[in-house]
N, C-alpha and C positions, 0 to 999 in steps of 0.2 A: 157476870158469873164466869167461872173458870172450870173447865173440865180437866181433871187430872187422870191421865191414863197410867195405870200401873201395869206394865207390860207382862212381867213374869206371872202375876196373879190374874191376868186377863180381866181386869176390873176397871171401870171408869167411875170416878167420884166427882160429884158436882160440888163446887165450893164457891163461896162469895169471894169477890176480889179482895185481896189482902189476907186471905186465910193462911195460917201456918201449915206448911207441908207435913210436918211430923204429927201435929194434932189431927189433921184430916186423915192421915194414914191410920193412926191408932183408933180413931173413932169408927173406922170402917174395917177394922180387924186385919189390916195390912201389916205383916210382920216386917219391921225394919231391921231387927237386930239379929246378929249371929248369937251363938250360945254365950260367948264372952260378953257381948253387948247386953244381953238380957240380965246378966249378973251385975254388970258394972256400969250401966248407963247413968248419966247424971240427971235424968228427968227433964231434959230439954233446955239446959242452960248453956250448951255449947262447950262444956269443959272436957268431955270425954272423947268426942269424935267418933262414937260408935254408930251414929245414925246416918252414915254416909250413903248417898244415893247418886246414881248417874243420871244426868238429864240427857235424854236422847233427842228430843225436840222441844222447842219452846223456851230455850234459855233466855230469850229476850223478854219473856213474860214473867220473869222472876225478879225479886228485889236484888239490889247489888250485893256483892260479897261483903260480909261484915268483917271487921278486924279479926274477930275470933276465927272465922273461916280462912282468912288469909294465912294465919299462923298454922292452923290445923291441916290445911290442904296444900301447903306450899310444894310438897313433893308428889302430889297427886295430879291426875289429868285435869285439864280445864273444865271438863264436863261434870266433875264431881262437886257436890254441895253437901252441907250438913242440913238435913231435913228440919232440924229444930231452929235453924237460923234463917230459913228460906220462906219468903212470903210469895204466894202465887197470885198473879194479876191477869192471867189469861190461860189458854190451853197449853198443856205441857204433858210430855210423856216421860215416865220415870222407870228406871231399873233399880229395884231394891237389892241390897247386899251385893254390890258389884265386885 
């Protein structure tokens, strides 16, 4: 099991290993999207880049960057991930809407 701590929301979500970060956030009413992202998100296919999160701790417990993330995040800090492309395999702390 993996604990996902959403720092700004002061909420901890328990997830099975291999759970998708975007899906677990949405299931638990964690808002990942800015206003623009709410209107224009791609539904979790990695095409829009609006579900960016900052990983504060636990980067080693996440799936490797996908090719989509490498393209979308190449000018962003190394601690940023696309929630829709990220699988959680252990404890992690996340900042939404960095």
